[in-house]
C-alpha positions in Angstrom: 35.2 50.3 -42.7 32.3 49.2 -44.8 34.4 46.9 -46.9 38.0 45.4 -46.9 40.4 46.2 -49.7 42.3 43.1 -50.6 44.5 44.9 -53.1 44.2 42.5 -56.0 45.9 39.6 -54.2 46.4 36.3 -56.1 45.3 33.3 -54.0 46.8 30.8 -56.4 50.1 30.8 -54.5 48.2 29.7 -51.3 47.6 26.2 -52.7 50.8 24.1 -51.9 51.8 21.7 -54.6 51.6 18.6 -52.4 47.8 19.1 -52.1 47.2 18.2 -55.7 48.7 14.7 -55.0 46.6 14.5 -51.8 43.4 15.3 -53.7 44.2 12.5 -56.3 44.8 10.0 -53.5 41.5 11.0 -51.7 39.5 10.5 -54.9 40.9 7.0 -55.2 40.1 6.3 -51.5 36.5 7.5 -52.0 35.8 4.3 -54.0 36.3 2.2 -50.9 34.4 4.5 -48.5 31.0 3.7 -47.1 30.6 7.1 -45.5 32.4 10.4 -45.3 33.0 12.4 -42.1 33.9 16.0 -43.0 35.6 18.0 -40.3 35.4 21.8 -40.6 36.2 25.0 -38.5 33.9 27.2 -40.6 30.5 26.0 -41.7 30.6 27.4 -45.2 34.0 28.7 -46.2 35.7 25.8 -44.6 34.4 23.2 -46.9 36.1 22.0 -50.1 33.8 22.2 -53.2 36.2 19.9 -55.1 34.7 17.0 -53.0 31.1 18.0 -53.4 30.5 15.5 -56.2 31.5 12.6 -53.9 29.4 14.0 -51.1 26.3 13.5 -53.2 26.6 9.8 -53.6 27.9 8.8 -50.1 26.3 9.2 -46.7 28.0 12.2 -45.2 28.4 13.6 -41.7 29.6 17.2 -41.1 31.4 17.6 -37.8 32.0 21.3 -36.8 35.2 21.9 -34.8 35.9 24.6 -32.3 32.3 25.2 -31.5 33.2 26.6 -28.1 34.9 29.5 -30.0 31.9 30.2 -32.3 29.5 33.1 -31.7 26.3 31.5 -30.2 24.3 34.2 -31.9 25.4 33.0 -35.4 24.3 29.5 -36.3 24.4 29.1 -40.1 24.3 25.3 -39.9 22.0 23.3 -37.7 22.1 19.7 -36.6 20.8 17.4 -39.3 21.5 19.9 -42.1 23.5 17.7 -44.5 24.1 18.8 -48.1 22.1 16.1 -49.8 20.2 12.9 -49.7 21.2 10.3 -47.1 23.3 12.9 -45.3 23.5 13.9 -41.7 25.1 16.7 -39.7 26.7 17.0 -36.3 27.1 20.3 -34.5 28.0 21.2 -30.9 30.9 21.7 -28.7 33.9 19.4 -29.1 33.3 17.2 -26.0 30.0 15.5 -26.9 30.6 15.2 -30.7 32.7 11.9 -30.6 29.8 10.3 -28.7 27.5 10.9 -31.7 29.7 10.1 -34.6 29.9 6.3 -34.6 26.1 5.7 -34.0 25.2 8.3 -36.7 27.7 6.8 -39.2 26.4 3.2 -38.5 22.8 4.3 -39.0 23.6 6.2 -42.2 25.5 3.2 -43.7 22.7 0.7 -42.7 20.0 2.9 -44.2 21.8 3.5 -47.5 23.1 1.4 -50.4 26.7 0.1 -50.0 27.4 -0.2 -53.7 30.0 -2.9 -54.4 30.7 -3.5 -50.7 27.3 -4.9 -49.7 28.8 -8.3 -48.6 31.3 -6.7 -46.2 30.4 -6.1 -42.5 33.2 -3.6 -42.0 32.5 0.1 -42.1 35.2 2.1 -44.0 34.9 5.8 -43.2 36.9 8.5 -45.0 37.7 11.6 -42.9 38.0 14.7 -45.1 38.5 18.4 -44.6 40.7 21.4 -45.2 44.1 21.6 -43.5 44.2 21.9 -39.7 40.5 21.2 -39.2 41.0 18.6 -36.5 40.6 15.3 -38.5 43.4 13.5 -36.8 42.2 14.7 -33.4 38.7 13.3 -34.1 40.1 9.9 -35.0 42.2 9.8 -31.9 39.2 10.8 -29.8 37.1 8.0 -31.2 39.8 5.5 -30.5 40.1 6.6 -26.9 36.3 6.5 -26.6 35.5 3.2 -28.2 38.7 1.2 -28.0 40.4 2.7 -24.9 43.6 3.1 -27.0 46.0 6.0 -27.5 46.4 8.2 -30.5 47.2 6.7 -33.9 47.8 9.8 -35.9 50.0 12.9 -35.3 48.2 16.1 -34.6 49.4 19.7 -34.6 48.3 23.3 -34.4 49.3 24.2 -38.0 48.4 22.8 -41.4 50.5 20.1 -43.1 50.9 17.6 -40.3 49.1 14.8 -42.2 50.8 14.8 -45.6 49.5 11.5 -47.2 46.5 9.2 -47.0 47.2 6.8 -44.2 46.3 3.2 -43.8 43.0 2.3 -42.2 42.7 3.0 -38.4 40.3 1.0 -36.3 38.1 3.2 -34.1 35.4 0.8 -33.0 34.8 -3.0 -32.5 31.0 -3.2 -32.6 30.3 -2.2 -35.3 33.7 -2.9 -36.8 34.6 0.5 -38.1 37.8 1.8 -39.7 38.6 5.5 -40.4 41.1 6.7 -42.9 42.8 10.0 -42.1 43.5 12.1 -45.1 45.8 15.1 -45.8 44.0 18.5 -45.5 43.3 19.7 -49.0 42.2 23.2 -50.2 40.3 23.6 -53.4 42.9 24.4 -56.2 40.9 27.6 -56.9 39.4 29.4 -53.9 36.1 31.1 -54.7 37.4 34.5 -53.7 40.1 36.2 -51.6 37.8 36.6 -48.6 37.2 32.9 -48.4 40.9 32.3 -48.4 41.4 34.9 -45.7 38.8 33.2 -43.5 40.6 29.9 -44.0 43.9 31.5 -43.1 42.6 33.0 -39.9 41.5 29.5 -38.8 45.0 28.1 -39.6 44.0 26.2 -42.8 46.6 28.2 -44.8 50.1 28.9 -43.5 50.3 32.4 -42.2 53.4 33.4 -44.2 51.8 32.5 -47.5 49.1 35.2 -46.9 51.0 37.6 -44.7 50.5 38.1 -40.9 50.0 41.9 -41.5 47.1 41.6 -43.9 45.6 38.8 -41.8 45.7 41.0 -38.7 44.1 43.9 -40.6 41.3 41.6 -42.0 40.8 40.2 -38.5 40.4 43.8 -37.0 37.9 44.6 -39.8 35.9 41.4 -39.0 35.8 42.1 -35.3 34.6 45.6 -35.8 32.0 44.5 -38.3 30.6 42.0 -35.9 30.7 44.5 -33.0 33.3 42.3 -31.1 35.3 44.8 -29.1 37.0 42.7 -26.5 40.4 43.5 -28.1 40.0 47.1 -26.8 40.2 46.1 -23.1 42.7 43.3 -23.7 45.3 45.6 -25.4 44.6 48.7 -23.4 43.0 50.8 -26.1 40.8 53.7 -25.3 38.3 52.8 -27.9 37.9 50.6 -31.0 40.2 51.5 -33.9 39.6 51.1 -37.6 43.3 50.8 -38.6 45.6 48.0 -37.7 48.8 50.1 -37.1 47.7 51.7 -33.8 46.3 48.4 -32.6 49.6 46.6 -33.3 51.5 49.4 -31.5 49.5 48.8 -28.4 49.9 45.0 -28.7 53.6 45.4 -29.0 53.8 47.7 -26.1 51.6 45.7 -23.8 53.3 42.4 -24.7 56.8 43.7 -24.8 57.3 42.7 -28.5 60.5 44.5 -29.4 63.4 43.8 -31.6 67.0 45.1 -31.8 67.7 46.9 -35.1 71.2 48.1 -36.2 71.1 51.6 -37.7 74.0 53.0 -39.7 74.9 56.6 -38.7 77.7 59.0 -39.6 79.6 57.9 -36.5 79.1 54.2 -36.8 76.5 51.5 -36.2 74.0 52.1 -33.4 71.7 49.4 -31.9 68.2 50.6 -31.3 65.1 48.8 -29.8 62.1 49.1 -32.0 58.5 47.7 -31.8 58.2 44.4 -33.5 55.1 44.8 -35.6 55.2 41.3 -37.2 55.4 39.7 -33.8 52.5 41.8 -32.6 50.4 40.7 -35.6 51.2 37.1 -34.8 50.2 37.6 -31.2 46.9 39.2 -32.3 46.2 36.2 -34.5 47.0 33.7 -31.8 44.8 35.5 -29.3 41.9 35.2 -31.8 42.5 31.5 -32.4 42.6 30.8 -28.7 39.3 32.6 -28.1 40.8 35.4 -26.1 39.1 38.1 -28.3 35.6 36.6 -27.9 33.5 34.0 -29.6 33.5 34.8 -33.3 32.0 33.0 -36.3 33.6 34.1 -39.6 30.8 33.0 -41.9 
């Protein structure tokens, strides 16, 4: 397929109501922030334009998550490529990133104006990003690295774990640095359906709001477009396919994804075993997110 037909889908329903409250709280917290650390799965689509005005007046570090799953041939953002003056960027695999964050933040804060907080020696850092981007995991990693302490915030594999702006969490003693975890917030109006679909594939939008079937179809379209054909061998296909139905049939057969269905006949009810296509679609999505279908960059 040369293009993907989204069928006039409305992405407004993909923005949960609690995010509007989270966005208001974050804007209030920005006033007390010396620097912003933005966590993102996707270099372009994974960033929230609703916060861009704040990024222009505060030092800003972009930390890309899941780099070990990204296609090394596609590098749309390079180290140091921040969005504006006084900004910095961090890219790389997950393991060395925490080592760079505190020194980079300390340097950016020292080199830039601190507005009304010039008399304070504390560093207040606001961690922002879309849902399920790894903000809480980053905070916990920094605490383990610099304070040798356990996790302070809950983490999970789906969006919505952090629901409210939390109190300050210390992550370093010298310099004295506090990070504020924030709820993942999507822009109230996504730029287009394709941006929303990329966010959904990375887990920033709950699967059921978009539909596992259309997500699986878009994922297949993306893999084919990027010549990523590892799914062919993984699911026992003879060759790449352009339609999701035969793929999901092979996934269901190879993974034993079946369901018991009651069928009403003229002689009574009959239980039949049928292939579970929704479960197969969910398996396809999980394999992608775990890197089992190859290293893929969606932007």
